[in-house]
N, C-alpha and C positions, 0 to 999 in steps of 0.2 A: 515285428507285428505279433509273433507267436508269444514272445515274452510278455508283451503288454497284455494280451488276452489272458495268459496264465495268471498274471498278477491280479487282473480284475476278478477272475473267478475265485482266487484265494480271498481277496477282500470280501466278496459276496458270502462265501461260506462262513467266514468268521462272524459277519453281521447276522446271518441266520442262526447260528448257534446261541449267540447272545439273545436273539428274540425268543427262540424256544426255551431257553433256560428261565425266561421272565414271564411266560405266557399265562402262569396260573397264579401271579402274585396279586392280582386286583380283580374284583367282580364289578368295578365301576364301568358303565357302558362308555365307549371311547366316542364321546359327542359333547359339543359345547352347549347342547340343550340342557335344561334343568333335569336333574336325576331325582330318583325317590329319595325322600328323607329318611332318617334312621328310625328304627323301631322305637327308640326312646322318646321320640316326640309324639305329641298327641295327634291321633288320626281323625280327630272329630271334624276337621274342617278340610280334609283331603279326600280325593277320590278313593274309592275301594275296587279292587279287581280281584277276581278269583278265576282259576283255571279248572275246567271241567274235563278236559282231555287234552293230551295223553295223561295217563296216570304215572305215578312215580315208579321208575324202574322198568318202563315199557321198552321194547327192543324194536328198532326199525333198521332198514337196510340202506346202505349207501345208494344214492341216486334215485330214491323214491321220495315221493312228496309226503311231508309230515304237516298234518293240520292241527293247529293249536286252537281250540275252542275256548273262549273266555267271556266272562260278563263284567262290565265296569258300571258303577253307580256313582252319582254324585248329586248333591242338593241343588247345585247350579246347572251343570251340564258338562259332559265329557266332550272334549274337542278332538282328541286323537289318542291313539293306543300304539304302543310299540312292542315288538317282539325281539328280544335280544338272545343270542346263542353264543355262549362262552365268551361274553363281553363284547360281542359284535352285533350292532343293530342289523338285523336281516330283513325286517318288514315294518312299515309305518302306515297306518291306516287312519282316516279322520272321518268325523261326522259330516254329512252333507249340509247340516245346518250349521250356520255361522256361530250360533249361540250354543251348540252342542246338544247332547242328549243326556237326560237324567238317568236313563237306563239303556245301556248300549251293549248289544251282543256283537261279538266280532269273531271272524274266522281268519286266522293268520296262516298262510302257507309258507313252507320253507323246504329246501332240498339239500340234505348233508352231502358233502363231497368226499369226506374221509371218515374212517371208522374212529371209535373211541367213545368216552363218556362226555355227554353234552348237558349243561345246565341251561335250561329255557327259563327266561324271565319275561313277564309281561308287566308293562307299567302303563297306567292311564293318566292322562292329563287333563286338567281343566285350565286351559291357557298355559301359564308358566308354573302351575302348581301340580306336582307329581304325586302319585300314590306311592305307598310302599309296594315293592315288587311282589307279584305272585310267582312262585318258583316251583319247577318240577325237573327232576333229573331223569334223562333217558340214556339208553345205550344204543349206539349206532354200530351195527355189524357190517362186515365187508360184503357177506353174501347171505342169502336166505338160509343156506344150510348151517350157518353158525347161530342162528337164533335158537336159544335154549328154551325159552318159555313159550307156552301155548298163546298165540296172539288172539285176543278177544275182539271181535269187531266193534268199532266205536259207532254208536247209533246216531250220535249228534254231529257227525262230519260226513262230507260226501265221499264217494268212491270215485277216484280219478283213474281211468285207464290210460297209461302212458302211450299205448298203441293206437288209441282211437284218434284218427286225423280230423275229426269234426271240430271246426272252429266254434269255441263255446266260452262263455263268461261265467266266472264264479264270484258272486257277491262277497266281498269281505266284510261289509256293514249293511244294515238296511238301507235300500236305495230306491229313490223314486224313479219310475219309468214315465217318460213324458211323450207327448205327441210329436215333438221335434227336438233338434239338437241344441237346445238352449234352456236355461232355467226359466226363461219367460213363457215357455209353452206349458199348457195345462198338464197336470199330473194324471196319468191313467191309473196306475196302481203303485204299491210299494212291495218290492221284493225282500224278504228277510235275508239275514246274513247266512251264507252257505248254500244258496240256491244256485243251480246250474241251469243256464238257458242258451239255446243255440244262437250264434250270430249269422244274421242274413245281410247285413249292409253296414257301412261305415262312412264317415266324412273324410275328406282328403288327408288330414293330419291325425287321424285315428284318435282324436280327442273324445269322440262320441261314437257309439256302436247301436246299430239297430238290432234288437234281440226279438225272438219270437217267445212270447209269454206263454201263449196257449195256441191251440189250433186255429183260431180265428183272430187272435190279437197279437200285434207287435207294437214295439215303442222303443224310445231312445234311453240309453243310460250313458252316464259320463264316466270316463275311465279313471281320472284322478282329480285331486283338489286343484282348481286353477291357481289358487294363492300360494300352493306349495306342491310342485310337481312330484315330490319324494313321498307324498301321501296318497295312497291309492284307495279307490273304491271297489275295484274289481280286479281279479286276476285272469289272464287270457290263456287258455289251453288249445292245443290242437294246431293244424295248419290253417292259417289265415291269409295266406298270400293271394288267394283266388277271390276273396270277399270284394264285391263290388262297391264302388263309390256310389252312394244313393243321394240324389238331389233333395233337400229337406223341403217339407211343405212351406208355404209363406208364413212369415214370422207372425206371432201372436199380436205383435204391436205395429204391423205393417200399416203406414198412413194411407188415407183414401187417394185414390189416383186423380191427377188434375184433369180438368176438361180436355177433351181431344181437341187440338188446334185445327183450324180449316186448312186442308192440305194446299200446298202451292206447287205450281209446276217447276220442276228442276230438271236440268239436263241429266241425261242418263250417263253415269260413269262407269268405265269397265271395272270389273271386280278386281281387288288387289290380288297379287299372287299368293297362292297357298304356301305358307312357310313350311320348309322342310325340317323335320325333327332332327336334332342333333344325335349322332351315334350314341350307342350305349357306353357307360364308363363304369366298370366294376371295380369296387374298392373294398378291401377287407377293413371293416370299421373297428373291430375289436376282437381280442381273444381273452375270454374270462375263464378263470379257474385258479386253483391253489398254486401259489408261487413258492411255498415254503413247505417241505414234506419231510416228516419224520418217520424213518424206516426201522426204528430200534425194535419195533415189535414184529417186523417182517415185512414183506413186500406190501406195497399200497397201490391200489388202483384209483386214479383221479379222473374225473370227467371235465372236459373243457368245451366251452360253448364258443362258437365263432359267428359273428354277424357280418354278412356281405350285403353291400347296397349297390344299386345301380344309380349312379349320380348323373346318368346321361338322360336323354328324352325318349329314345327309341327302345323297344322291346329287345331283350337279349337273344331269345330263343333258348334251346337247351345248352347247358354247359356243365362240364365236370370241375371238381375241386380236389385238392390233394392236401395232405397234412403229413409232417415228418418230425419225429423226435430225434435230436441230434444223435448220431451214431446208429440209427435205426433205418429200416427201409421207408421208402415213400409209400403212404397208405391213401386209399380213397376216402375222401371226407364226404362224398355224396354228389350225385347229379341233381341239377336244378332244371325243371322243365321250362321255366320263363320267369323273368324279371321285368316288369314294366318300369318306365322312368320314375324314379323316386321310391320304388319299393325296396324292402330288405327281406332277408331271410336268415333264420338261425339254424345252425347246424351244430351237432355235437359229436365228440369223439373221446374214447377213453384210453388212457395210457397206464401201464403198470410199472412202477419204479421199485427196483431192488438193488440199485447201486448207488453209492454215495457220489455227489459231485454237482456241478451246475450244468443243466442241459437246456438247450434252445429248442422251442416248438416253432416250426415255420409252417405257414399257411399259404397256399397260392390258389387264387380264384382264377377260374377259366384256365386250369392247368394244361389243357390240351389245345389251347389258342383256337377254340371254335367260334369266338365272338370277335367281330371287328370293332374295335373300341376306339374313343377319341384317345385315351391315353393307355398305353400297354405297359407303362412303368410303374403303376401303383396298384398292382394286383396282389402284393404280398404284405405280410406282417409277420412279426415274430414275438415270442414271449419267453423269457428266462425263467427256469424253475430250479430252485436250489434243493438239494436232496441230502439230508444229514443222517448219520447213524451215531448219536451221541454215546 
């Protein structure tokens, strides 16, 4: 068994070295969607996009939110806009209008996980027709102390406090606020791109959020494009596990009620027994973070996000979670106060890599066995990380 594991890790290291050596050979986004046409073609019948921030050469820090403010125009209508970081699509937003917007301001958020030079590209689409990319190069530093230039505050992007637990929505595009959670409800107002609003309610599947627009006005905004779940209208920040489910008002198209029938006498039936909710069931849904790390420039700290879901029906109560990097000590991932049935929570943890090899990250939900679950055998998940020093 040890020989097989060693062979697997050697094969993974060779594959990682091949990928790293080829990572700068192409600027084409890795997607089957249409990409921007070359500069040699006429741009008269294509969308046009510009980036107002960040500026060329701006410096940011690993693990902090980068907000790319852009404007796209088209004679027919912009239907969606993509943000690409070093040839990887990291954000896609779309117009709430099926026909698109002739003038579309967008705010695209992205959080870098490793240091280095990053080329950001923004491409606007009218259906399948893509604009030429707007490009800006930035530098990602490992820590704030490594930033060499004076950071000039950007006036056209919001300030996000990562330590603020308030559940809030940030609009990526201009977005309608409605009286109920459906497009059939009347529009109250339209929020511009880049507006932050507190969240006070939600529907059960988190597809619509009830936000407070002002001290006296609240309304519903949609999370993402129903026709393409990868295209978002808003970004969510803060801790939202305690946001209550709110019953929506009657539909704007509710038909009139039929006449009340004449009551008839029926025998009284005993009430059915109250169903007993099934016990909780904690599952580690995913571990997300970089799986290929280059330490040729020194040690690298990477952030990993873990999503834990209660697939049962009953509340969990408080429970602890742990995370471990192969060869290291078991560390606390964080305590969760409670997860109701169907709820999820995202936790994060940083690891510093300074040695070449393949390392396994292991996560255990309810690491102290505090929750009586339906299934105690599905509380773990792993992720392999390859570290190379070319």
